[in-house]
Backbone as CSV, one residue per row, in Angstrom:
resi,resn,N_x,N_y,N_z,CA_x,CA_y,CA_z,C_x,C_y,C_z
1,MET,-20.262,-62.492,-39.465,-19.896,-63.124,-38.205,-18.399,-62.960,-37.990
2,ALA,-18.014,-62.657,-36.787,-16.592,-62.624,-36.436,-16.078,-64.058,-36.391
3,ASP,-14.781,-64.216,-36.418,-14.221,-65.553,-36.350,-14.694,-66.276,-35.092
4,PHE,-14.859,-67.597,-35.219,-15.300,-68.430,-34.103,-14.060,-69.005,-33.429
5,ALA,-13.887,-68.756,-32.138,-12.725,-69.244,-31.395,-13.061,-70.546,-30.672
6,LEU,-12.240,-71.552,-30.915,-12.412,-72.819,-30.219,-11.913,-72.696,-28.784
7,PRO,-12.490,-73.481,-27.877,-12.035,-73.454,-26.480,-10.703,-74.203,-26.346
8,PRO,-10.037,-74.076,-25.208,-8.774,-74.785,-25.000,-8.917,-76.305,-24.996
9,LYS,-10.095,-76.792,-24.623,-10.327,-78.242,-24.579,-11.499,-78.587,-25.489
10,LEU,-11.263,-79.536,-26.412,-12.329,-79.974,-27.324,-12.199,-81.476,-27.533
11,THR,-12.887,-82.209,-26.665,-12.919,-83.661,-26.755,-14.367,-84.092,-26.963
12,LEU,-14.590,-85.367,-26.968,-15.944,-85.884,-27.159,-16.918,-85.277,-26.152
13,VAL,-16.453,-85.041,-24.943,-17.307,-84.474,-23.893,-17.819,-83.083,-24.277
14,GLU,-16.952,-82.248,-24.869,-17.311,-80.868,-25.211,-17.855,-80.702,-26.629
15,ALA,-17.659,-81.680,-27.476,-17.936,-81.526,-28.910,-19.382,-81.129,-29.215
16,ARG,-20.335,-81.744,-28.580,-21.741,-81.438,-28.865,-22.068,-79.980,-28.552
17,ALA,-21.611,-79.499,-27.415,-21.889,-78.116,-27.015,-21.167,-77.126,-27.933
18,VAL,-19.916,-77.409,-28.276,-19.164,-76.517,-29.163,-19.809,-76.499,-30.548
19,HIS,-20.255,-77.657,-31.014,-20.926,-77.723,-32.314,-22.201,-76.884,-32.298
20,ALA,-22.961,-76.967,-31.230,-24.195,-76.171,-31.119,-23.876,-74.674,-31.112
21,GLN,-22.831,-74.275,-30.398,-22.418,-72.870,-30.379,-21.986,-72.417,-31.775
22,LEU,-21.277,-73.283,-32.448,-20.806,-72.989,-33.794,-21.977,-72.796,-34.754
23,GLU,-22.949,-73.703,-34.705,-24.137,-73.572,-35.559,-24.879,-72.276,-35.289
24,ALA,-25.080,-71.959,-34.024,-25.798,-70.732,-33.658,-25.052,-69.496,-34.152
25,ALA,-23.739,-69.486,-33.985,-22.940,-68.336,-34.427,-22.971,-68.200,-35.941
26,ALA,-22.904,-69.314,-36.652,-22.922,-69.278,-38.113,-24.269,-68.758,-38.621
27,LYS,-25.354,-69.214,-38.016,-26.684,-68.749,-38.422,-26.874,-67.270,-38.117
28,ALA,-26.380,-66.834,-36.973,-26.528,-65.433,-36.577,-25.677,-64.510,-37.437
29,GLY,-24.566,-65.028,-37.960,-23.647,-64.214,-38.734,-24.049,-63.976,-40.163
30,GLY,-25.003,-64.727,-40.660,-25.448,-64.548,-42.041,-24.379,-64.920,-43.043
31,ALA,-24.256,-64.118,-44.092,-23.370,-64.439,-45.213,-21.963,-63.871,-45.057
32,GLN,-21.674,-63.247,-43.947,-20.357,-62.655,-43.734,-19.286,-63.748,-43.672
33,ALA,-18.121,-63.517,-44.285,-17.021,-64.482,-44.273,-16.468,-64.628,-42.855
34,TRP,-16.112,-65.844,-42.496,-15.576,-66.117,-41.172,-14.659,-67.330,-41.207
35,SER,-13.843,-67.449,-40.189,-12.935,-68.582,-40.039,-13.005,-69.086,-38.605
36,VAL,-12.366,-70.213,-38.369,-12.287,-70.771,-37.025,-10.889,-70.506,-36.477
37,GLN,-10.826,-69.917,-35.296,-9.557,-69.679,-34.605,-9.271,-70.878,-33.700
38,ALA,-8.181,-71.585,-33.989,-7.871,-72.800,-33.239,-6.638,-72.662,-32.353
39,ALA,-6.080,-71.476,-32.264,-4.825,-71.277,-31.533,-4.922,-71.652,-30.056
40,ALA,-6.081,-71.516,-29.449,-6.229,-71.810,-28.015,-6.317,-73.303,-27.718
41,LEU,-6.553,-74.109,-28.743,-6.715,-75.552,-28.531,-5.464,-76.149,-27.906
42,ALA,-5.622,-76.762,-26.753,-4.502,-77.391,-26.068,-4.754,-78.880,-25.830
43,GLN,-6.007,-79.228,-25.598,-6.377,-80.626,-25.349,-7.527,-80.968,-26.276
44,PHE,-7.334,-82.002,-27.109,-8.371,-82.363,-28.083,-8.206,-83.815,-28.494
45,ASP,-9.251,-84.324,-29.118,-9.199,-85.657,-29.703,-9.819,-85.572,-31.093
46,THR,-10.141,-86.704,-31.678,-10.670,-86.696,-33.042,-12.017,-85.990,-33.146
47,SER,-12.684,-85.783,-32.034,-13.940,-85.029,-32.055,-13.706,-83.610,-32.553
48,ALA,-12.531,-83.071,-32.306,-12.207,-81.728,-32.797,-12.247,-81.697,-34.315
49,LEU,-11.784,-82.771,-34.954,-11.834,-82.830,-36.423,-13.281,-82.812,-36.909
50,ALA,-14.151,-83.541,-36.213,-15.565,-83.555,-36.599,-16.172,-82.160,-36.481
51,VAL,-15.847,-81.441,-35.415,-16.362,-80.084,-35.233,-15.820,-79.169,-36.323
52,LEU,-14.547,-79.302,-36.659,-13.960,-78.463,-37.701,-14.537,-78.766,-39.079
53,LEU,-14.801,-80.021,-39.357,-15.457,-80.365,-40.628,-16.860,-79.776,-40.681
54,ALA,-17.555,-79.800,-39.559,-18.887,-79.181,-39.498,-18.784,-77.680,-39.744
55,ALA,-17.742,-77.061,-39.188,-17.542,-75.624,-39.403,-17.353,-75.319,-40.883
56,ARG,-16.608,-76.134,-41.578,-16.407,-75.928,-43.013,-17.739,-76.076,-43.752
57,ARG,-18.542,-77.071,-43.371,-19.857,-77.251,-44.008,-20.761,-76.057,-43.745
58,LEU,-20.586,-75.422,-42.594,-21.397,-74.252,-42.238,-20.881,-72.960,-42.863
59,GLY,-19.745,-73.043,-43.544,-19.251,-71.874,-44.263,-17.947,-71.275,-43.799
60,ALA,-17.276,-71.874,-42.830,-15.980,-71.346,-42.391,-15.003,-71.370,-43.556
61,GLN,-14.271,-70.287,-43.734,-13.316,-70.176,-44.828,-12.056,-70.981,-44.562
62,ALA,-11.624,-71.062,-43.307,-10.380,-71.741,-42.962,-10.326,-71.984,-41.461
63,VAL,-9.315,-72.751,-41.056,-9.009,-72.956,-39.644,-7.660,-72.279,-39.406
64,LEU,-7.664,-71.246,-38.579,-6.466,-70.434,-38.359,-5.741,-70.828,-37.079
65,GLY,-4.425,-70.914,-37.160,-3.593,-71.159,-35.992,-3.723,-72.517,-35.343
66,PRO,-3.923,-73.583,-36.127,-4.061,-74.894,-35.487,-2.743,-75.347,-34.865
67,PRO,-2.798,-75.981,-33.697,-1.580,-76.525,-33.101,-0.988,-77.618,-33.999
68,ALA,0.297,-77.848,-33.861,0.986,-78.847,-34.689,0.358,-80.236,-34.555
69,LYS,-0.060,-80.598,-33.354,-0.658,-81.928,-33.155,-2.003,-82.038,-33.870
70,LEU,-2.746,-80.948,-33.956,-4.004,-80.969,-34.696,-3.732,-81.133,-36.186
71,LYS,-2.726,-80.442,-36.684,-2.345,-80.600,-38.094,-1.973,-82.044,-38.382
72,ALA,-1.168,-82.628,-37.504,-0.739,-84.018,-37.682,-1.933,-84.970,-37.664
73,LEU,-2.866,-84.737,-36.759,-4.062,-85.581,-36.678,-4.902,-85.446,-37.947
74,ALA,-5.066,-84.223,-38.432,-5.835,-83.997,-39.660,-5.161,-84.664,-40.860
75,GLU,-3.839,-84.612,-40.906,-3.120,-85.282,-41.996,-3.277,-86.790,-41.891
76,LEU,-3.193,-87.336,-40.683,-3.359,-88.770,-40.468,-4.725,-89.249,-40.963
77,TYR,-5.762,-88.461,-40.719,-7.120,-88.816,-41.118,-7.453,-88.379,-42.549
78,GLY,-6.513,-87.706,-43.206,-6.716,-87.307,-44.601,-7.677,-86.154,-44.802
79,VAL,-7.811,-85.290,-43.800,-8.757,-84.180,-43.917,-8.094,-82.805,-43.834
80,ALA,-6.783,-82.753,-43.813,-6.077,-81.471,-43.664,-6.447,-80.493,-44.778
81,GLU,-6.491,-80.962,-46.013,-6.845,-80.076,-47.127,-8.287,-79.601,-47.029
82,LEU,-9.179,-80.451,-46.582,-10.583,-80.066,-46.438,-10.756,-78.979,-45.390
83,LEU,-9.907,-78.980,-44.379,-10.042,-78.026,-43.280,-9.404,-76.672,-43.576
84,GLU,-8.588,-76.580,-44.614,-7.906,-75.315,-44.933,-7.140,-74.802,-43.711
85,LEU,-6.268,-75.659,-43.171,-5.469,-75.294,-42.010,-4.453,-74.234,-42.398
86,GLN,-4.431,-73.122,-41.664,-3.549,-72.000,-41.984,-2.935,-71.451,-40.708
87,PRO,-1.712,-70.909,-40.831,-1.120,-70.269,-39.653,-1.936,-69.047,-39.257
88,PRO,-1.792,-68.591,-38.015,-2.565,-67.407,-37.585,-2.192,-66.178,-38.409
89,THR,-3.154,-65.281,-38.583,-2.904,-64.052,-39.347,-2.709,-62.890,-38.422
């Protein structure tokens, strides 16, 4: 599977649909290594953390290019290490 790109907006309203897209992409991709591209994220809430944790459970290797505010939110909630937040490659 190619990397999964998050949309610019990921709040509670969008979380269910993005999670469903993520699950479908992960299942379709099989065992191929993949990561989540978060660089486009501009508007988000804690629902984004839930989606990213689900991505890790589904096999995402890391979260690439997270905005600074997402990093801060993940650190506040104590999940930054679990998400493998990394700068873009």
